[in-house]
All heavy atoms as an XYZ file, in Angstrom:
986
protein
N       0.849     -1.186      0.000
C       0.000      0.000      0.000
C       0.886      1.237      0.000
O       2.022      1.186      0.462
C      -0.966     -0.026      1.185
C      -0.350      0.237      2.534
S      -1.437     -0.127      3.915
C      -1.308     -1.902      3.949
N       0.353      2.349     -0.485
C       1.125      3.588     -0.553
C       1.037      4.366      0.763
O       0.316      3.981      1.679
C       0.667      4.445     -1.740
C      -0.795      4.876     -1.621
O      -1.358      4.923     -0.539
N      -1.395      5.193     -2.757
N       1.756      5.471      0.840
C       1.827      6.235      2.083
C       0.470      6.842      2.449
O       0.145      6.962      3.633
C       2.938      7.313      2.020
C       3.221      7.849      3.426
C       2.578      8.411      1.034
C       4.492      8.653      3.529
N      -0.321      7.194      1.449
C      -1.649      7.750      1.733
C      -2.514      6.715      2.453
O      -3.166      7.025      3.453
C      -2.329      8.208      0.439
C      -3.696      8.801      0.665
C      -4.343      9.238     -0.636
C      -5.734      9.772     -0.326
N      -6.519      9.978     -1.518
N      -2.504      5.498      1.963
C      -3.284      4.429      2.589
C      -2.735      4.106      3.971
O      -3.503      3.902      4.925
C      -3.274      3.166      1.705
O      -3.736      3.522      0.386
C      -4.161      2.083      2.271
N      -1.403      4.088      4.103
C      -0.780      3.843      5.411
C      -1.190      4.928      6.400
O      -1.497      4.644      7.563
C       0.734      3.788      5.270
N      -1.246      6.144      5.937
C      -1.670      7.266      6.776
C      -3.124      7.093      7.214
O      -3.457      7.302      8.385
C      -1.491      8.579      6.014
O      -1.985      9.670      6.743
N      -3.973      6.700      6.302
C      -5.396      6.490      6.622
C      -5.577      5.338      7.615
O      -6.408      5.412      8.511
C      -6.180      6.216      5.337
C      -6.302      7.426      4.437
C      -6.826      7.107      3.049
O      -7.002      5.905      2.715
O      -7.040      8.053      2.265
N      -4.796      4.274      7.459
C      -4.937      3.102      8.334
C      -4.386      3.343      9.739
O      -4.797      2.662     10.675
C      -4.251      1.886      7.710
C      -5.005      1.297      6.554
C      -4.408     -0.030      6.145
C      -5.309     -0.660      5.110
N      -5.508     -2.061      5.328
N      -3.453      4.278      9.854
C      -2.798      4.497     11.154
C      -3.223      5.785     11.843
O      -3.014      5.930     13.041
C      -1.271      4.527     10.990
O      -0.913      5.629     10.139
C      -0.746      3.226     10.420
N      -3.772      6.712     11.070
C      -4.108      8.014     11.641
C      -2.894      8.923     11.784
O      -2.988     10.011     12.352
N      -1.765      8.487     11.270
C      -0.545      9.297     11.307
C      -0.443     10.129     10.035
O      -0.916      9.707      8.974
C       0.690      8.402     11.430
C       0.781      7.532     12.679
C       1.928      6.535     12.551
C       0.954      8.395     13.914
N       0.178     11.275     10.147
C       0.383     12.097      8.951
C       1.479     11.482      8.082
O       2.307     10.698      8.563
C       0.801     13.533      9.333
O       2.082     13.487      9.972
C      -0.239     14.195     10.229
N       1.475     11.847      6.819
C       2.528     11.386      5.915
C       3.892     11.859      6.423
O       4.877     11.118      6.358
C       2.276     11.909      4.499
C       1.049     11.338      3.841
C       0.830     11.987      2.484
C      -0.509     11.597      1.895
N      -0.752     12.286      0.618
N       3.920     13.067      6.937
C       5.169     13.627      7.470
C       5.679     12.779      8.641
O       6.870     12.488      8.730
C       4.930     15.072      7.914
C       6.158     15.777      8.405
C       5.844     17.230      8.762
C       7.079     17.909      9.309
N       6.823     19.315      9.653
N       4.777     12.373      9.532
C       5.164     11.548     10.678
C       5.684     10.195     10.202
O       6.699      9.697     10.701
C       3.983     11.364     11.627
N       5.017      9.606      9.244
C       5.436      8.306      8.715
C       6.836      8.409      8.120
O       7.705      7.566      8.382
C       4.425      7.769      7.690
C       3.088      7.439      8.387
C       4.975      6.557      6.945
C       1.947      7.109      7.453
N       7.082      9.457      7.345
C       8.415      9.652      6.760
C       9.458      9.883      7.851
O      10.586      9.407      7.750
C       8.390     10.817      5.778
C       7.660     10.490      4.494
C       7.621     11.677      3.562
C       6.808     11.366      2.321
N       6.702     12.525      1.427
N       9.077     10.599      8.893
C       9.991     10.834     10.019
C      10.373      9.508     10.683
O      11.541      9.249     10.951
C       9.349     11.794     11.030
C      10.166     11.957     12.290
C      11.340     12.704     12.285
C       9.770     11.333     13.472
C      12.099     12.842     13.444
C      10.526     11.467     14.629
C      11.679     12.233     14.602
O      12.431     12.352     15.745
N       9.382      8.668     10.945
C       9.655      7.381     11.578
C      10.514      6.496     10.672
O      11.360      5.748     11.149
C       8.357      6.674     11.963
C       7.541      7.438     12.968
C       6.157      7.491     12.892
C       8.153      8.149     14.007
C       5.408      8.203     13.826
C       7.406      8.865     14.933
C       6.042      8.885     14.833
O       5.306      9.601     15.754
N      10.316      6.630      9.385
C      11.174      5.897      8.441
C      12.608      6.417      8.526
O      13.555      5.631      8.607
C      10.638      6.051      7.015
C      11.467      5.318      5.988
C      10.986      5.529      4.567
O       9.887      6.079      4.351
O      11.745      5.137      3.653
N      12.759      7.737      8.541
C      14.101      8.335      8.637
C      14.799      7.964      9.937
O      16.019      7.865      9.990
C      14.044      9.858      8.496
C      13.753     10.307      7.086
O      14.024      9.587      6.131
N      13.194     11.486      6.940
N      14.017      7.754     10.995
C      14.573      7.373     12.292
C      14.888      5.876     12.355
O      15.422      5.398     13.350
C      13.605      7.745     13.422
C      13.492      9.236     13.652
C      14.796      9.865     14.109
O      15.457      9.304     15.005
O      15.159     10.930     13.565
N      14.536      5.144     11.311
C      14.845      3.717     11.249
C      13.845      2.831     11.975
O      14.136      1.667     12.250
N      12.659      3.378     12.268
C      11.648      2.589     12.968
C      10.884      1.660     12.028
O      10.386      0.619     12.445
C      10.673      3.512     13.698
C      11.305      4.386     14.780
C      10.291      5.373     15.312
C      11.848      3.540     15.903
N      10.775      2.067     10.786
C      10.153      1.221      9.757
C      11.037      1.281      8.511
O      11.775      2.257      8.316
C       8.710      1.658      9.404
C       8.686      3.109      8.901
C       7.767      1.468     10.569
C       7.392      3.519      8.261
N      10.941      0.267      7.704
C      11.712      0.243      6.454
C      10.825     -0.289      5.323
O      10.879     -1.479      4.991
C      12.972     -0.650      6.593
O      12.568     -1.918      7.098
C      14.001     -0.031      7.498
N       9.989      0.590      4.788
C       9.125      0.139      3.696
C       9.969     -0.200      2.464
O      11.049      0.345      2.269
C       8.222      1.343      3.442
C       8.997      2.505      3.931
C       9.837      2.016      5.070
N       9.451     -1.122      1.683
C      10.140     -1.454      0.429
C       9.809     -0.379     -0.599
O       8.917      0.447     -0.395
C       9.710     -2.835     -0.045
O       8.310     -2.882     -0.208
N      10.560     -0.377     -1.695
C      10.305      0.593     -2.759
C      10.029     -0.154     -4.052
O      10.681     -1.144     -4.373
C      11.496      1.538     -2.920
C      11.695      2.413     -1.714
C      12.527      3.606     -2.025
C      12.596      4.474     -0.768
N      13.399      5.645     -0.987
N       9.045      0.343     -4.772
C       8.690     -0.259     -6.059
C       9.791      0.049     -7.072
O      10.270      1.182     -7.158
C       7.366      0.303     -6.567
C       6.188     -0.071     -5.717
C       4.930      0.482     -6.311
N       3.817      0.311     -5.398
C       2.648      0.897     -5.556
N       2.434      1.690     -6.578
N       1.683      0.687     -4.689
N      10.135     -0.944     -7.852
C      11.199     -0.762     -8.856
C      10.789      0.228     -9.951
O      11.581      1.057    -10.374
C      11.548     -2.089     -9.506
C      12.314     -2.987     -8.610
C      12.745     -4.224     -9.352
N      13.263     -5.192     -8.419
C      13.710     -6.351     -8.763
N      13.701     -6.719    -10.025
N      14.165     -7.180     -7.852
N       9.548      0.130    -10.375
C       9.131      0.920    -11.533
C       9.026      2.418    -11.262
O       9.281      3.233    -12.140
C       7.802      0.401    -12.121
C       6.592      0.467    -11.198
C       6.420     -0.735    -10.296
O       7.278     -1.634    -10.289
O       5.416     -0.762     -9.578
N       8.686      2.814    -10.017
C       8.521      4.250     -9.758
C       9.217      4.723     -8.470
O       9.148      5.888     -8.127
C       7.034      4.621     -9.708
C       6.270      3.816     -8.674
O       6.857      3.191     -7.796
N       4.949      3.845     -8.783
N       9.872      3.812     -7.776
C      10.618      4.128     -6.545
C       9.724      4.648     -5.416
O      10.206      5.303     -4.505
C      11.762      5.117     -6.839
C      12.918      4.937     -5.878
O      13.173      3.840     -5.385
N      13.617      6.013     -5.608
N       8.402      4.380     -5.504
C       7.489      4.775     -4.429
C       7.611      3.793     -3.269
O       7.866      2.604     -3.467
C       6.037      4.774     -4.915
C       5.662      5.905     -5.848
C       4.412      5.935     -6.431
C       6.536      6.943     -6.134
C       4.035      6.963     -7.281
C       6.174      7.977     -6.991
C       4.931      7.983     -7.556
O       4.578      8.997     -8.389
N       7.372      4.298     -2.080
C       7.373      3.430     -0.898
C       6.162      2.499     -0.935
O       5.072      2.900     -1.304
C       7.292      4.276      0.375
C       8.496      5.116      0.647
C       8.212      6.052      1.824
N       9.312      6.909      2.139
C       9.568      8.067      1.542
N       8.773      8.520      0.586
N      10.592      8.796      1.910
N       6.400      1.269     -0.491
C       5.336      0.283     -0.404
C       5.279     -0.202      1.041
O       6.234     -0.784      1.553
C       5.625     -0.896     -1.346
C       4.575     -1.970     -1.354
C       3.266     -1.559     -1.994
O       3.239     -0.586     -2.773
O       2.247     -2.197     -1.691
N       4.172      0.069      1.707
C       4.010     -0.294      3.114
C       3.275     -1.619      3.224
O       2.223     -1.812      2.623
C       3.257      0.810      3.866
C       4.032      2.100      3.875
C       3.857      3.032      2.864
C       4.962      2.361      4.861
C       4.592      4.209      2.842
C       5.701      3.534      4.860
C       5.520      4.456      3.840
O       6.255      5.609      3.825
N       3.861     -2.523      4.003
C       3.270     -3.837      4.217
C       2.466     -3.824      5.515
O       2.544     -2.865      6.301
C       4.375     -4.894      4.286
C       5.308     -4.943      3.073
C       6.439     -5.934      3.314
C       4.525     -5.299      1.817
N       1.704     -4.885      5.742
C       0.911     -4.967      6.979
C       1.789     -4.861      8.221
O       1.382     -4.276      9.225
C       0.088     -6.255      7.002
C      -1.102     -6.170      6.056
O      -1.595     -5.081      5.769
N      -1.536     -7.310      5.576
N       3.006     -5.422      8.180
C       3.924     -5.323      9.305
C       4.287     -3.855      9.592
O       4.405     -3.453     10.752
C       5.194     -6.143      9.048
C       6.078     -6.222     10.264
O       5.589     -6.633     11.342
O       7.270     -5.854     10.154
N       4.449     -3.070      8.533
C       4.729     -1.638      8.705
C       3.556     -0.940      9.389
O       3.755     -0.082     10.249
C       5.011     -0.971      7.355
C       6.266     -1.493      6.691
O       7.284     -1.672      7.392
O       6.224     -1.719      5.466
N       2.341     -1.325      9.027
C       1.144     -0.724      9.623
C       1.070     -1.077     11.104
O       0.766     -0.226     11.948
C      -0.135     -1.188      8.876
C      -0.077     -0.771      7.398
C      -1.390     -0.641      9.553
C       0.153      0.712      7.146
N       1.366     -2.328     11.442
C       1.372     -2.750     12.844
C       2.397     -1.915     13.624
O       2.101     -1.400     14.705
C       1.669     -4.261     12.965
C       1.928     -4.656     14.416
C       0.529     -5.069     12.382
N       3.598     -1.775     13.064
C       4.641     -0.980     13.724
C       4.220      0.476     13.858
O       4.422      1.096     14.901
C       5.960     -1.067     12.956
C       6.692     -2.354     13.142
C       8.013     -2.324     12.381
C       8.724     -3.659     12.446
N       9.972     -3.641     11.667
N       3.647      1.033     12.805
C       3.218      2.443     12.856
C       2.128      2.646     13.896
O       2.124      3.667     14.599
C       2.750      2.899     11.471
C       3.859      3.116     10.447
C       3.270      3.302      9.049
C       4.737      4.309     10.820
N       1.211      1.697     14.004
C       0.175      1.812     15.039
C       0.788      1.741     16.437
O       0.402      2.489     17.333
C      -0.897      0.737     14.861
C      -1.887      1.113     13.782
O      -2.293      2.265     13.666
N      -2.286      0.140     12.985
N       1.774      0.864     16.616
C       2.485      0.776     17.895
C       3.218      2.085     18.179
O       3.123      2.645     19.277
C       3.484     -0.390     17.881
C       4.397     -0.472     19.104
C       3.599     -0.822     20.356
C       5.510     -1.475     18.870
N       3.927      2.585     17.191
C       4.672      3.839     17.348
C       3.729      4.973     17.716
O       3.998      5.746     18.646
C       5.446      4.176     16.043
C       6.543      3.139     15.803
C       6.017      5.584     16.091
C       7.103      3.143     14.383
N       2.616      5.081     17.006
C       1.645      6.139     17.296
C       1.101      6.043     18.709
O       0.977      7.051     19.415
N       0.801      4.824     19.153
C       0.269      4.634     20.509
C       1.315      4.987     21.555
O       1.014      5.671     22.546
C      -0.185      3.183     20.689
N       2.551      4.561     21.343
C       3.608      4.852     22.312
C       3.963      6.334     22.340
O       4.223      6.897     23.409
C       4.849      4.000     22.026
C       4.657      2.487     22.193
C       5.941      1.743     21.853
C       4.176      2.140     23.592
N       3.950      6.977     21.197
C       4.231      8.429     21.161
C       3.122      9.190     21.880
O       3.378     10.191     22.530
C       4.376      8.934     19.720
C       5.649      8.512     19.031
C       6.928      8.988     19.721
N       6.986     10.434     19.717
C       7.394     11.175     20.755
N       7.781     10.620     21.872
N       7.411     12.482     20.668
N       1.881      8.709     21.789
C       0.764      9.342     22.503
C       0.967      9.257     24.009
O       0.419     10.065     24.765
C      -0.558      8.700     22.094
N       1.781      8.282     24.446
C       2.112      8.128     25.871
C       3.412      8.846     26.228
O       3.951      8.656     27.308
C       2.234      6.637     26.209
C       0.964      5.813     26.049
C       1.278      4.331     26.225
C      -0.095      6.280     27.033
N       3.921      9.646     25.298
C       5.171     10.406     25.468
C       6.400      9.520     25.629
O       7.375      9.907     26.266
C       5.076     11.393     26.639
C       4.116     12.532     26.362
O       4.004     12.924     25.184
O       3.489     13.020     27.307
N       6.358      8.354     25.063
C       7.534      7.489     25.067
C       8.452      7.964     23.942
O       8.001      8.256     22.841
C       7.131      6.007     24.923
C       6.308      5.610     26.162
C       8.342      5.117     24.726
C       5.760      4.222     26.152
N       9.740      8.053     24.257
C      10.692      8.647     23.322
C      10.915      7.775     22.088
O      10.717      6.557     22.128
C      12.058      8.879     23.999
O      12.650      7.603     24.308
C      11.932      9.722     25.256
N      11.356      8.416     21.034
C      11.692      7.716     19.792
C      12.802      6.699     20.065
O      12.765      5.574     19.554
C      12.132      8.721     18.705
C      10.966      9.633     18.297
C      12.706      8.007     17.490
C       9.815      8.928     17.628
N      13.768      7.060     20.892
C      14.870      6.150     21.220
C      14.337      4.882     21.880
O      14.729      3.767     21.512
C      15.902      6.857     22.130
C      16.590      7.975     21.361
C      16.921      5.872     22.675
C      17.396      8.936     22.209
N      13.430      5.053     22.844
C      12.841      3.885     23.507
C      12.003      3.045     22.542
O      12.048      1.811     22.577
C      11.990      4.310     24.709
C      12.832      4.753     25.896
O      14.018      4.374     25.961
O      12.302      5.465     26.766
N      11.252      3.711     21.682
C      10.436      2.986     20.700
C      11.346      2.210     19.747
O      11.067      1.055     19.418
C       9.507      3.944     19.932
C       8.471      4.563     20.886
C       8.822      3.224     18.775
C       7.661      5.689     20.286
N      12.437      2.841     19.348
C      13.382      2.159     18.452
C      13.946      0.916     19.137
O      14.100     -0.128     18.505
C      14.503      3.106     18.046
C      15.372      2.569     16.941
C      16.321      3.631     16.430
C      17.018      3.167     15.175
N      17.865      4.217     14.610
N      14.245      1.014     20.432
C      14.739     -0.144     21.175
C      13.725     -1.291     21.151
O      14.102     -2.454     21.029
C      15.063      0.233     22.626
C      16.363      1.016     22.748
O      17.141      1.082     21.767
O      16.606      1.584     23.839
N      12.440     -0.962     21.255
C      11.399     -1.989     21.209
C      11.324     -2.603     19.816
O      11.340     -3.832     19.659
C      10.021     -1.416     21.621
C       8.909     -2.415     21.335
C      10.011     -1.012     23.081
N      11.264     -1.762     18.803
C      11.123     -2.233     17.417
C      12.337     -3.066     16.996
O      12.198     -4.066     16.291
C      10.904     -1.036     16.462
C      10.968     -1.463     15.013
C       9.562     -0.369     16.744
N      13.528     -2.675     17.472
C      14.760     -3.386     17.099
C      15.017     -4.599     17.988
O      15.971     -5.339     17.769
C      15.959     -2.435     17.174
C      15.828     -1.252     16.256
S      15.666     -1.771     14.557
C      17.023     -0.939     13.820
N      14.189     -4.792     19.018
C      14.353     -5.939     19.892
C      15.420     -5.771     20.964
O      15.803     -6.733     21.615
N      15.890     -4.536     21.170
C      16.899     -4.277     22.196
C      16.276     -4.358     23.589
O      16.882     -4.881     24.526
C      17.556     -2.887     21.977
C      18.518     -2.537     23.093
C      18.247     -2.828     20.619
N      15.059     -3.838     23.708
C      14.315     -3.887     24.965
C      12.910     -4.388     24.668
O      12.400     -4.218     23.563
C      14.236     -2.500     25.611
C      15.549     -1.973     26.121
C      15.354     -0.642     26.829
C      16.660     -0.113     27.381
N      16.468      1.191     28.032
N      12.286     -4.953     25.688
C      10.915     -5.433     25.510
C       9.935     -4.291     25.771
O      10.270     -3.321     26.450
C      10.624     -6.588     26.463
O      10.579     -6.114     27.801
N       8.738     -4.448     25.253
C       7.695     -3.451     25.484
C       7.395     -3.297     26.974
O       7.345     -2.169     27.475
C       6.436     -3.796     24.680
C       5.267     -2.824     24.803
C       5.678     -1.411     24.386
C       4.106     -3.303     23.949
N       7.246     -4.404     27.737
C       6.997     -4.235     29.175
C       8.130     -3.483     29.888
O       7.887     -2.689     30.797
C       6.881     -5.669     29.694
C       6.433     -6.456     28.507
C       7.112     -5.806     27.334
N       9.362     -3.706     29.457
C      10.501     -3.012     30.065
C      10.402     -1.504     29.831
O      10.572     -0.706     30.754
C      11.793     -3.570     29.462
C      13.057     -3.059     30.103
C      14.302     -3.688     29.484
O      14.188     -4.523     28.557
O      15.393     -3.344     29.943
N      10.088     -1.117     28.614
C       9.944      0.306     28.279
C       8.766      0.901     29.048
O       8.850      2.019     29.557
C       9.754      0.487     26.753
C      11.020      0.083     26.006
C       9.355      1.912     26.412
C      12.258      0.891     26.316
N       7.676      0.164     29.138
C       6.505      0.660     29.864
C       6.812      0.826     31.353
O       6.403      1.823     31.969
C       5.310     -0.271     29.645
C       4.777     -0.331     28.208
C       3.676     -1.367     28.091
C       4.319      1.027     27.727
N       7.557     -0.113     31.940
C       7.951      0.017     33.350
C       8.847      1.242     33.552
O       8.675      2.001     34.506
C       8.665     -1.246     33.842
C       7.731     -2.369     34.232
C       8.460     -3.500     34.948
N       9.417     -4.184     34.097
C       9.113     -5.196     33.273
N       7.873     -5.651     33.210
N      10.046     -5.755     32.532
N       9.797      1.426     32.651
C      10.674      2.607     32.730
C       9.865      3.896     32.624
O      10.136      4.874     33.322
C      11.731      2.574     31.619
C      12.775      1.490     31.812
O      12.856      0.916     32.915
O      13.520      1.215     30.837
N       8.871      3.890     31.755
C       8.032      5.074     31.570
C       7.205      5.356     32.825
O       7.089      6.509     33.243
C       7.121      4.903     30.339
O       7.947      4.676     29.184
C       6.253      6.121     30.112
N       6.662      4.319     33.436
C       5.907      4.497     34.681
C       6.820      5.077     35.759
O       6.417      5.969     36.510
C       5.260      3.171     35.138
C       4.726      3.273     36.560
C       4.139      2.786     34.188
N       8.044      4.607     35.822
C       9.009      5.129     36.800
C       9.258      6.626     36.560
O       9.264      7.421     37.501
C      10.322      4.349     36.716
C      11.354      4.758     37.734
C      12.617      3.929     37.603
C      13.683      4.448     38.558
N      14.957      3.737     38.380
N       9.451      7.008     35.294
C       9.654      8.420     34.953
C       8.420      9.253     35.320
O       8.529     10.370     35.806
C       9.974      8.578     33.467
C      11.342      8.064     33.076
C      11.531      8.141     31.568
C      12.773      7.403     31.119
N      12.901      7.350     29.656
N       7.245      8.710     35.062
C       5.999      9.409     35.402
C       5.895      9.598     36.908
O       5.548     10.680     37.394
C       4.772      8.664     34.836
C       4.749      8.767     33.313
C       3.471      9.205     35.443
C       3.732      7.853     32.636
N       6.227      8.539     37.665
C       6.198      8.643     39.128
C       7.160      9.721     39.624
O       6.832     10.492     40.527
C       6.538      7.298     39.775
C       5.404      6.287     39.675
O       4.241      6.708     39.469
O       5.688      5.081     39.798
N       8.343      9.787     39.017
C       9.318     10.814     39.391
C       8.773     12.210     39.077
O       8.942     13.145     39.858
C      10.649     10.570     38.690
C      11.384      9.354     39.207
C      12.572      8.935     38.335
O      12.819      9.568     37.281
O      13.249      7.955     38.713
N       8.134     12.343     37.933
C       7.544     13.629     37.553
C       6.426     14.033     38.509
O       6.320     15.196     38.901
C       6.993     13.578     36.126
O       8.028     13.447     35.197
N       5.592     13.061     38.871
C       4.497     13.334     39.811
C       5.063     13.791     41.145
O       4.573     14.758     41.748
C       3.588     12.092     39.973
C       2.780     11.861     38.696
C       2.667     12.235     41.181
C       2.060     10.522     38.661
N       6.109     13.120     41.608
C       6.754     13.489     42.858
C       7.302     14.917     42.786
O       7.093     15.725     43.694
C       7.878     12.497     43.186
C       8.506     12.746     44.527
O       7.849     13.177     45.470
N       9.786     12.464     44.629
N       7.982     15.226     41.691
C       8.534     16.576     41.502
C       7.417     17.620     41.442
O       7.518     18.683     42.058
C       9.373     16.622     40.221
C       9.893     17.978     39.905
N      10.942     18.558     40.587
C       9.499     18.888     38.994
C      11.168     19.765     40.110
N      10.305     19.989     39.127
N       6.360     17.308     40.712
C       5.242     18.246     40.609
C       4.558     18.446     41.960
O       4.142     19.561     42.299
C       4.230     17.762     39.571
C       4.677     17.868     38.116
C       3.702     17.129     37.208
C       4.822     19.314     37.696
N       4.447     17.381     42.734
C       3.854     17.491     44.071
C       4.668     18.421     44.954
O       4.105     19.259     45.677
N       5.988     18.293     44.904
C       6.859     19.182     45.680
C       6.719     20.623     45.203
O       6.648     21.546     46.020
C       8.314     18.723     45.577
C       8.593     17.461     46.354
C      10.032     17.016     46.195
C      10.299     15.748     46.971
N      11.687     15.294     46.818
N       6.679     20.801     43.908
C       6.511     22.146     43.360
C       5.193     22.759     43.814
O       5.126     23.937     44.172
C       6.554     22.118     41.831
O       7.808     21.693     41.382
N       4.153     21.957     43.814
C       2.838     22.441     44.244
C       2.872     22.852     45.711
O       2.300     23.891     46.084
C       1.776     21.360     44.014
C       0.376     21.804     44.381
C      -0.632     20.704     44.117
C      -2.027     21.142     44.559
N      -3.006     20.084     44.372
N       3.545     22.072     46.544
C       3.658     22.422     47.965
C       4.382     23.756     48.157
O       3.959     24.590     48.961
C       4.406     21.318     48.726
C       3.614     20.070     49.050
C       4.538     19.011     49.648
C       2.473     20.369     49.989
N       5.457     23.930     47.402
C       6.210     25.187     47.500
C       5.344     26.359     47.073
O       5.256     27.380     47.760
C       7.500     25.116     46.661
C       8.480     24.143     47.304
C       8.139     26.495     46.510
C       9.705     23.831     46.468
N       4.685     26.229     45.957
C       3.841     27.317     45.442
C       2.700     27.607     46.407
O       2.414     28.773     46.716
C       3.318     26.972     44.029
C       4.484     26.976     43.035
C       2.226     27.947     43.594
C       4.151     26.377     41.688
N       2.042     26.575     46.901
C       0.934     26.769     47.852
C       1.415     27.479     49.108
O       0.755     28.388     49.618
C       0.305     25.429     48.221
O      -0.284     24.840     47.101
N       2.579     27.085     49.595
C       3.131     27.715     50.795
C       3.442     29.186     50.546
O       3.166     30.047     51.393
C       4.396     26.979     51.229
O       4.971     27.598     52.340
N       3.992     29.480     49.384
C       4.302     30.876     49.051
C       3.029     31.704     48.922
O       2.982     32.865     49.352
C       5.124     30.956     47.767
C       6.553     30.434     47.883
C       7.194     30.346     46.505
C       7.382     31.315     48.809
N       2.006     31.113     48.345
C       0.735     31.829     48.208
C       0.123     32.115     49.578
O      -0.426     33.190     49.807
C      -0.244     31.027     47.344
C       0.061     31.019     45.845
C      -0.828     30.018     45.122
C      -0.075     32.407     45.246
N       0.237     31.163     50.483
C      -0.300     31.359     51.837
C       0.435     32.475     52.567
O      -0.167     33.208     53.362
C      -0.190     30.061     52.648
C      -1.187     29.018     52.235
C      -0.961     27.694     52.944
O      -0.161     27.647     53.908
O      -1.582     26.700     52.521
N       1.717     32.625     52.296
C       2.513     33.670     52.950
C       2.274     35.035     52.322
O       2.709     36.054     52.867
C       3.998     33.312     52.896
C       4.316     32.107     53.738
C       5.764     31.748     53.620
C       5.971     30.403     54.286
N       6.910     30.377     55.324
N       1.622     35.039     51.157
C       1.278     36.281     50.463
C       2.501     37.185     50.280
O       2.468     38.367     50.574
C       0.149     37.018     51.199
C      -0.520     38.042     50.301
O      -0.470     37.922     49.074
N      -1.119     39.049     50.896
N       3.589     36.590     49.811
C       4.824     37.339     49.592
C       4.694     38.192     48.338
O       4.344     37.713     47.276
C       5.999     36.384     49.459
C       6.280     35.520     50.687
C       7.348     34.485     50.351
C       6.713     36.364     51.860
N       4.974     39.469     48.485
C       4.870     40.366     47.337
C       6.236     40.805     46.825
O       6.359     41.225     45.697
C       4.042     41.614     47.701
O       4.637     42.241     48.832
C       2.601     41.226     48.004
N       7.263     40.698     47.656
C       8.617     41.105     47.260
C       9.375     39.862     46.799
O       9.600     38.937     47.574
C       9.324     41.764     48.455
C      10.738     42.209     48.118
O      11.118     42.145     46.920
O      11.470     42.596     49.046
N       9.773     39.848     45.548
C      10.432     38.650     45.023
C      11.758     38.373     45.710
O      12.198     37.245     45.784
C      10.617     38.738     43.504
C      11.690     39.702     43.050
C      13.005     39.277     42.921
C      11.396     41.018     42.738
C      13.993     40.145     42.504
C      12.373     41.888     42.323
C      13.681     41.452     42.208
O      14.668     42.309     41.797
N      12.395     39.411     46.268
C      13.656     39.197     46.978
C      13.406     38.331     48.230
O      14.147     37.404     48.503
C      14.284     40.526     47.355
C      14.835     41.278     46.143
C      15.286     42.698     46.535
N      15.650     43.453     45.364
C      14.793     44.136     44.613
N      13.524     44.168     44.914
N      15.213     44.798     43.557
N      12.360     38.647     48.953
C      12.002     37.849     50.137
C      11.483     36.483     49.722
O      11.729     35.483     50.392
C      10.950     38.584     50.967
N      10.786     36.419     48.616
C      10.252     35.143     48.130
C      11.375     34.185     47.768
O      11.284     32.992     48.025
C       9.361     35.366     46.905
O       8.263     36.171     47.224
N      12.429     34.715     47.172
C      13.556     33.869     46.766
C      14.151     33.128     47.945
O      14.445     31.935     47.869
N      14.308     33.796     49.055
C      14.839     33.167     50.263
C      13.866     32.125     50.805
O      14.266     31.041     51.226
C      15.140     34.235     51.327
C      15.757     33.687     52.589
C      17.125     33.027     52.374
O      17.787     33.304     51.360
O      17.491     32.210     53.224
N      12.579     32.441     50.770
C      11.568     31.491     51.239
C      11.547     30.239     50.365
O      11.422     29.125     50.866
C      10.177     32.143     51.250
C      10.012     33.224     52.291
C      10.114     32.656     53.702
O       9.622     31.568     53.973
N      10.764     33.383     54.588
N      11.672     30.443     49.072
C      11.681     29.307     48.147
C      12.884     28.411     48.427
O      12.770     27.192     48.480
C      11.694     29.793     46.671
C      10.362     30.444     46.321
C      11.985     28.626     45.725
C      10.363     31.154     44.993
N      14.042     29.020     48.640
C      15.246     28.241     48.933
C      15.051     27.413     50.202
O      15.350     26.225     50.227
C      16.460     29.153     49.085
C      17.774     28.378     49.251
C      18.955     29.276     49.545
N      18.823     30.013     50.797
C      18.981     29.474     52.013
N      19.255     28.196     52.139
N      18.845     30.195     53.113
N      14.506     28.037     51.235
C      14.284     27.335     52.506
C      13.274     26.185     52.324
O      13.479     25.098     52.837
C      13.793     28.308     53.578
C      14.881     29.244     54.076
C      14.328     30.209     55.111
C      15.399     31.191     55.568
N      14.858     32.185     56.502
N      12.199     26.467     51.616
C      11.191     25.434     51.386
C      11.769     24.265     50.583
O      11.513     23.100     50.868
C       9.974     26.006     50.678
C       9.040     26.857     51.540
C       8.052     27.596     50.656
C       8.315     25.981     52.525
N      12.550     24.619     49.587
C      13.145     23.581     48.734
C      14.072     22.681     49.545
O      14.105     21.473     49.347
C      13.901     24.252     47.589
C      14.402     23.291     46.573
C      14.894     24.029     45.328
N      15.613     23.084     44.508
C      16.843     23.287     44.067
N      17.464     24.409     44.349
N      17.436     22.400     43.329
N      14.839     23.285     50.425
C      15.744     22.512     51.267
C      14.995     21.566     52.202
O      15.462     20.470     52.483
C      16.648     23.426     52.076
C      17.699     24.120     51.234
C      18.500     25.179     52.001
O      18.221     25.415     53.194
O      19.412     25.754     51.397
N      13.820     21.983     52.652
C      13.054     21.130     53.551
C      12.360     19.983     52.817
O      12.041     18.974     53.435
C      12.002     21.928     54.342
O      11.101     22.536     53.433
C      12.641     22.980     55.215
N      12.140     20.155     51.543
C      11.500     19.088     50.750
C      12.580     18.148     50.328
O      12.579     17.136     49.931
C      10.754     19.663     49.550
C       9.555     20.535     49.882
C       8.999     21.161     48.609
C       8.498     19.707     50.556
């Protein structure tokens, strides 16, 4: 199938499909007579996987590791959950600092800077 059909089957733009090809995530064959890309069902499966993983903010490097068999999908998903947990923890601390500063109603940024440093050290 051509790139237009691959785009329709995956919901990915032609530009995204070409990008994933350039990144080595898929390798469509090329027709001899016109040098057009020919996408096979395996390419569509990979593109659907890539699209789903990118929607979860999984990096191209991690996706490439899965597609190339360097890492398993569960391994990448576990790593991603760990990163998400770290982000949640960081965001929670940031929220505590901001809430505390709002409660103190600090209007002078010079005084706020010292308060932020102290709060950060306690977290």
